[in-house]
C-alpha positions in Angstrom: 30.0 -25.0 -62.7 28.7 -23.8 -59.3 26.5 -26.9 -59.0 26.6 -30.0 -61.2 24.2 -32.9 -61.4 24.5 -36.3 -63.1 21.2 -37.5 -64.3 21.1 -41.3 -64.1 18.4 -43.4 -65.8 18.3 -47.1 -64.7 16.2 -50.2 -65.2 14.4 -49.5 -61.9 14.1 -45.7 -61.7 16.0 -42.5 -61.9 18.7 -41.1 -59.6 20.5 -37.7 -59.3 24.2 -37.4 -58.2 25.0 -33.9 -57.0 28.3 -32.1 -56.5 29.9 -28.7 -56.8 32.7 -27.3 -59.0 35.3 -29.2 -57.0 33.8 -32.5 -58.0 35.2 -34.2 -54.9 32.2 -35.0 -52.8 29.0 -36.4 -54.3 25.5 -36.8 -52.9 23.0 -39.3 -54.3 19.2 -38.6 -54.4 16.3 -40.7 -55.6 15.0 -43.0 -56.7 12.3 -41.3 -58.8 9.8 -43.7 -60.4 11.1 -46.7 -58.5 10.5 -49.9 -60.4 10.0 -48.2 -63.8 12.6 -48.2 -66.5 14.0 -44.8 -67.2 15.9 -44.7 -70.5 16.8 -41.0 -70.7 16.7 -37.9 -68.5 17.9 -34.5 -69.8 18.0 -31.0 -68.4 17.4 -28.2 -71.0 20.7 -26.4 -71.4 18.8 -23.3 -72.7 16.9 -22.5 -69.4 18.7 -24.9 -67.0 15.3 -25.7 -65.3 13.2 -27.9 -67.6 14.0 -31.6 -66.9 12.4 -34.2 -69.1 12.4 -38.0 -68.4 11.3 -40.8 -70.6 9.8 -43.8 -68.8 7.2 -46.5 -68.8 5.6 -46.5 -65.3 4.4 -49.8 -64.1 2.1 -51.5 -66.5 1.1 -48.2 -68.1 2.2 -47.0 -71.5 5.4 -45.2 -72.3 5.4 -41.5 -71.5 7.4 -38.3 -70.7 7.5 -36.6 -67.4 8.5 -33.0 -66.8 10.0 -31.2 -63.8 11.1 -27.6 -63.3 12.5 -28.1 -59.8 15.1 -30.8 -60.4 12.7 -33.7 -59.6 10.9 -32.4 -56.5 7.7 -32.5 -58.5 6.8 -34.2 -61.8 4.0 -33.7 -64.3 3.2 -36.2 -67.0 3.0 -35.0 -70.7 -0.6 -34.3 -71.7 0.1 -36.0 -75.0 3.1 -38.3 -75.0 4.8 -39.5 -78.2 2.5 -41.9 -80.0 2.0 -43.0 -83.6 -1.2 -42.0 -85.3 -4.1 -44.5 -84.9 -4.4 -47.1 -87.7 -6.8 -49.7 -88.7 -3.9 -52.0 -89.5 -3.6 -54.6 -86.8 0.2 -54.8 -87.5 0.6 -51.0 -87.1 3.4 -50.1 -84.7 2.8 -48.5 -81.3 5.4 -46.8 -79.1 6.9 -49.1 -76.6 9.8 -47.0 -75.2 10.6 -43.3 -75.2 14.3 -43.9 -75.7 16.0 -40.6 -76.5 15.3 -37.0 -75.6 17.0 -34.0 -77.2 16.5 -30.3 -76.6 15.9 -28.3 -79.8 18.0 -25.5 -81.3 19.0 -22.6 -79.1 16.8 -20.3 -81.3 13.8 -22.5 -80.6 13.1 -22.4 -76.8 10.5 -25.0 -75.8 11.3 -27.3 -78.8 12.3 -30.9 -78.0 12.7 -34.0 -80.0 12.2 -37.6 -78.9 13.3 -41.0 -80.4 11.3 -44.1 -79.6 11.2 -47.9 -79.8 10.1 -49.0 -82.4 11.8 -46.3 -84.3 9.9 -43.0 -84.5 10.8 -39.3 -84.4 8.6 -36.9 -82.4 8.7 -33.1 -81.8 7.3 -31.0 -79.0 7.0 -27.2 -79.2 5.8 -26.6 -75.7 8.6 -27.9 -73.5 7.5 -31.5 -73.6 3.8 -31.1 -72.7 2.5 -32.4 -76.1 4.3 -34.4 -78.8 3.6 -34.8 -82.5 5.1 -37.1 -85.1 7.6 -35.7 -87.6 5.7 -36.9 -90.7 8.6 -36.6 -93.1 10.4 -39.2 -91.1 7.7 -41.4 -89.7 5.4 -41.4 -92.7 7.7 -41.0 -95.6 11.1 -42.5 -94.7 10.3 -45.2 -92.2 7.9 -47.2 -94.5 10.8 -47.7 -96.9 13.0 -49.1 -94.1 10.6 -51.7 -92.6 12.1 -54.5 -94.6 15.7 -53.8 -93.4 15.1 -52.9 -89.8 15.9 -56.2 -88.0 15.2 -57.5 -84.5 17.7 -56.4 -81.8 17.6 -56.9 -78.0 15.0 -54.5 -76.6 13.8 -53.4 -80.0 15.5 -51.0 -82.5 15.6 -47.4 -81.1 15.8 -44.1 -82.8 18.7 -42.2 -81.1 21.5 -39.7 -81.5 19.4 -36.8 -82.5 22.0 -34.2 -83.4 21.0 -30.6 -84.3 23.4 -28.3 -86.2 24.1 -25.3 -83.9 24.3 -23.1 -87.0 20.9 -24.1 -88.5 17.8 -25.4 -86.6 16.6 -27.0 -89.8 19.7 -29.2 -90.3 19.6 -32.4 -88.2 21.0 -35.9 -88.1 19.2 -38.9 -86.5 20.2 -42.6 -86.3 18.3 -45.8 -85.8 19.7 -49.2 -84.9 19.6 -51.6 -87.9 18.5 -48.7 -90.1 21.4 -46.3 -90.4 22.1 -42.5 -90.0 20.0 -40.0 -91.8 20.2 -36.2 -92.5 17.6 -33.5 -93.1 18.2 -29.9 -94.2 14.6 -28.8 -93.9 13.5 -29.6 -90.4 12.5 -33.2 -91.2 10.5 -32.8 -94.3 13.0 -34.7 -96.5 15.7 -37.1 -95.5 18.7 -38.8 -97.1 20.8 -41.7 -95.9 24.4 -40.9 -94.7 26.0 -44.3 -94.4 28.7 -44.5 -97.1 31.9 -46.1 -95.9 30.2 -47.8 -92.9 30.9 -51.6 -92.8 27.8 -53.9 -92.5 29.2 -57.4 -92.1 25.8 -58.7 -91.2 24.0 -57.5 -94.4 23.8 -59.5 -97.6 25.0 -56.4 -99.4 27.7 -54.8 -97.2 27.6 -51.7 -99.3 23.9 -51.1 -98.9 22.7 -47.5 -98.4 20.5 -48.5 -95.4 20.2 -51.3 -92.8 23.3 -50.2 -90.9 23.6 -50.3 -87.1 24.9 -47.1 -85.6 25.2 -47.4 -81.8 25.9 -43.7 -81.1 26.6 -40.7 -83.3 27.9 -37.4 -82.0 28.3 -33.9 -83.6 31.0 -31.6 -82.3 29.4 -28.3 -81.1 32.4 -26.1 -82.1 33.0 -27.9 -85.4 29.6 -29.0 -86.5 30.9 -30.5 -89.8 32.8 -33.1 -87.7 30.8 -36.2 -86.7 31.9 -39.4 -84.9 30.1 -42.7 -84.8 30.4 -45.8 -82.7 28.8 -48.5 -84.9 28.1 -52.2 -84.6 31.0 -52.5 -87.1 33.6 -50.1 -85.8 34.4 -46.5 -84.9 34.1 -43.8 -87.6 34.7 -40.1 -88.3 33.0 -38.0 -90.9 34.1 -34.5 -92.1 31.5 -32.7 -94.0 30.8 -31.7 -96.8 32.1 -35.2 -97.4 29.6 -38.1 -97.2 31.9 -41.1 -96.7 32.8 -42.2 -93.2 36.4 -43.1 -92.3 36.9 -46.1 -90.0 39.3 -44.6 -87.4 38.7 -47.7 -85.2 41.2 -49.6 -87.3 43.9 -47.9 -85.1 42.5 -49.6 -81.9 44.5 -52.5 -80.5 43.6 -55.7 -82.4 43.0 -57.7 -79.2 40.5 -55.1 -78.1 38.8 -54.2 -81.3 36.6 -51.2 -82.1 33.2 -52.5 -81.1 31.2 -50.7 -78.4 28.2 -48.5 -77.7 29.0 -45.0 -76.4 31.2 -42.3 -77.8 32.0 -39.0 -76.0 33.5 -35.8 -77.4 35.6 -33.2 -75.7 33.5 -30.1 -75.8 36.5 -27.8 -76.4 38.6 -30.0 -78.7 37.1 -31.6 -81.9 40.0 -34.0 -82.1 39.6 -35.5 -78.6 37.1 -38.3 -78.0 36.6 -41.3 -75.8 35.1 -44.8 -76.4 34.4 -47.8 -74.2 35.1 -51.0 -76.1 33.2 -54.2 -75.4 33.6 -57.8 -76.5 32.4 -58.0 -80.1 33.1 -61.7 -80.7 30.6 -63.9 -82.5 28.6 -64.5 -79.4 28.2 -60.8 -78.5 28.4 -61.2 -74.7 28.2 -57.4 -74.2 31.0 -57.4 -71.6 34.4 -55.7 -71.3 37.0 -57.6 -73.4 38.4 -60.3 -71.2 36.6 -58.9 -68.2 39.1 -56.0 -68.1 37.2 -52.7 -68.6 39.0 -49.7 -70.0 38.2 -46.4 -71.7 40.2 -45.5 -74.8 41.1 -41.9 -75.7 42.1 -40.3 -79.0 43.6 -36.9 -79.2 44.0 -36.8 -83.0 40.6 -37.5 -84.4 40.9 -41.3 -84.0 44.2 -41.7 -85.8 45.7 -43.2 -82.6 44.3 -44.4 -79.2 45.5 -44.8 -75.6 44.2 -47.0 -72.9 42.9 -45.4 -69.7 42.1 -47.9 -67.0 43.9 -46.5 -63.9 41.5 -47.2 -61.0 39.2 -49.5 -62.9 39.0 -53.3 -62.0 41.9 -55.3 -63.3 39.9 -58.4 -64.0 36.6 -60.3 -63.6 34.5 -57.2 -64.3 31.9 -58.6 -66.7 30.0 -55.4 -67.5 29.8 -52.8 -70.2 28.5 -49.3 -70.8 25.4 -48.6 -72.9 25.1 -45.9 -75.6 23.6 -43.2 -73.4 25.6 -44.0 -70.2 28.9 -42.1 -70.8 29.2 -38.3 -70.7 31.5 -35.4 -70.1 31.1 -32.2 -68.1 32.6 -28.8 -69.0 35.2 -28.5 -66.2 38.9 -27.7 -66.4 40.2 -30.3 -66.6 37.3 -32.1 -68.1 35.3 -34.6 -66.0 34.1 -37.9 -67.5 31.4 -40.2 -66.1 30.0 -43.6 -67.1 27.5 -46.0 -65.7 27.7 -49.7 -66.0 25.3 -52.6 -66.6 26.1 -53.8 -63.1 24.9 -50.5 -61.5 28.2 -48.7 -60.8 28.9 -45.0 -61.6 32.5 -44.2 -62.3 34.0 -40.7 -62.6 37.3 -39.1 -63.7 38.3 -35.5 -62.8 41.4 -35.6 -65.1 40.1 -36.4 -68.5 40.3 -40.1 -68.0 43.7 -40.5 -66.5 42.3 -41.9 -63.3 38.9 -43.3 -62.3 37.0 -43.5 -59.0 33.7 -45.1 -58.2 31.1 -42.4 -57.4 28.1 -44.6 -56.7 27.5 -48.4 -56.4 24.7 -50.9 -56.2 22.3 -49.1 -58.4 20.1 -51.0 -60.9 21.4 -51.5 -64.4 22.3 -48.1 -65.7 20.8 -47.0 -69.0 21.9 -43.4 -69.3 24.1 -40.7 -67.6 23.8 -37.0 -68.5 25.7 -34.0 -67.1 23.7 -31.0 -66.2 24.2 -27.6 -64.6 20.9 -26.6 -62.9 19.9 -23.0 -62.4 20.4 -21.6 -58.8 
């Protein structure tokens, strides 16, 4: 980690927070696309140069921008993600490019994008042009239209997870739809929601209609997945297909509702979550106004509170699903952005927290990157 950068997407533009391996001094640059919502910004870990950003500039349509010099210059995609034209006046159109995911290591130039309303798109040329994944958009999605309900901001497709052992094996999730798996690069899909609670559905054991907030696959143990759901925290060990609710071990007064979930890149049993108030009004704030990260070192069987340095009260913010990440340092660094525009960091795996940036717009996403020299 000679140089590290945190890529910050906000309601009013994108920012970059720079540091070195010591992670003690930070330098903020930006904004890029000031005034435009930036939902996700990701640096390609395969070449450490290609930076993609999903935004909706001004009153124009949603699009993807590409940079190869860490944001000094940007070029808009020649063909952004878009659904095929239709004569149906009720046909969906892309409103937000919500999620960006680099493809498999064996497929340089391949990227995937998730949108609002939910759609899955693929680029084979580094984000210059995008095409629909027809097996998902044309075959699976029409069967989900009746169960996908309204949520604030619209239901996104997110958590695009690619098996590092097999480029054809993927998982994707969509809010108020569920988590789905393909073994043939998106031609065919199957629901993977057994064991997930769905308190808001008429049939709580339904195959689809679930509300995953974030799903993560461990890179060293790809058969281990974790999920932060609208109805709890879960773990799945393949080839099993039933999720286990490990959030039951969280303190009852805090609960296991939240949006992000972060995995330790070197330890499949260590993970972090950021709980929020999940009472009947869904205020989307820290429980009691007292924010805290919770860590598990045993795959979710037990949890410990980590709030040293965080506000002790009257902090009525939370952390969105893309706004919590880890670096690769020793010890591991953790970073999260808040709905009130603060960026917090820990250099000791969550034991202590420090504010790294303040007074930013509402933070949508935070991603760790190591750019090429």
